[in-house]
N, C-alpha and C positions, 0 to 999 in steps of 0.2 A: 148698491146695484140690485136690481130685481130681475128675476127670470120667470117666464111663464112656464107652468108645467103643461104637458100635452095630455089632457084627459078629455077624450071625445065624449060629447054628449053633456058635459057639465061646463059651467062657466069657468073661465080661466082663473087660476089661483096664483098668487104671487108668492115666491120664496125669496128670502133674503140670503144673499151670498156675501160672506165677509171676506174681503181681500185686504191684506196688510201690505202697504207699499213702503214702509220705512220703520226704523226702530222706534220703540217707545222710550221716553225719558221720564225721570221723576220730576224734573223741573225744566223750565225754559232755559235757565242758565246752563244746565247740563247739556242740553241740545246745542247751544251756541258753543260751549267749551269743547265738546267732542268734535264738532264740525271743524273748528279752528285747529284742534290737535291733529286731525287726519290731514288737513290741508298743509300743515307744516312738516309732515313726514316726507323728507326728501333725502335720498341717498346721493352722494356725489357720483358723477358719471364714471370717473376712474379713481380707484383707490389704490395708492401705491403700497401703503402699509396695511397689514391685516387688521381687522377690527379688534380692538382691545377691550376687554371686560374689566378694566381697572376701577372704574367708578362704581359707587353703590347705586343700584337702580331701585326705584320704588314703584309699586303698583299704583297706577293712576286711573285706569279705566278697565272695565270688564264688559265685553260684548258677547251676548248669547244670541245665536241665530238657530232656532229649532223650528220644526214644522208648525206654523201657526203662531209662533212667538219669537219676536226679535226685540231685544232690549239692550240698553246700554246704561250701566250704573258706574258711579265713581268707585275707584279702587279703595282698598282699606289702608294703603300706605305701607304694606309689608315689603320687606326687601326681596329682591330676586332670589337671594340665597335661601331665605326662609321659605319662599314659595316653592323652590326646587326641593327643599328638604321635606316639605309636607304639602304636596299639591292638592287642590280641592277636588280633583278627579283622578281616577286611576289612569296613569299614562305609562305606556311602555317606555323604557329609558331613552330610546332614540326618537320617540314620537313627540315629546314636549321639549324640544331644544330651543333655547332663545335664539331669535334671529334678528339681525339689525334691521331697523325700520327707518331710521333716519339718524342724523348725528345726535348722539346722546339718547337714543330711544331704542327699545327692544320690544319684540312681540313674541308671545308664545301662542301657537295655534294648536288646538286639540280638535281633530276631525276624525272621530272613530270610524273605522270601516264597517259600517253596519247597514249599508244599502239605503240610508235615508240622509237627508241634509240635516246635519246637526253639528254646529261649529261653535266652539268657545274660543275667544281671543282675549288674552290678557296683555295690556299695554303697560310698559314700564318706562320711566324717565330717569336719567342720571341725575344725581344730586349735585 
């Protein structure tokens, strides 16, 4: 996208404005895999029993959305327990709580209150 600068008396100059509209992926397969993963995340409308954390969950995706940078990479396969013991970012105890995302899926969202859009999401799947 190009925008013209307003400088009277001189010819118009073009400036390039970079706009990111979606996440970047390392491979096409990652793009397809993550899109399918997100589409499959469905929670039942009514849950009679509370969500149980009995299964071992493994990190499968990490989504980073920072100003000017949005990327999705495959997770390193670590367990949810290992992740909570040694998280990659400083999380206050109640800020990085696993939340059900779908049947057999969890997400941890880190959205620090710093006045700018900066979100990390780690997606886990039950083994």
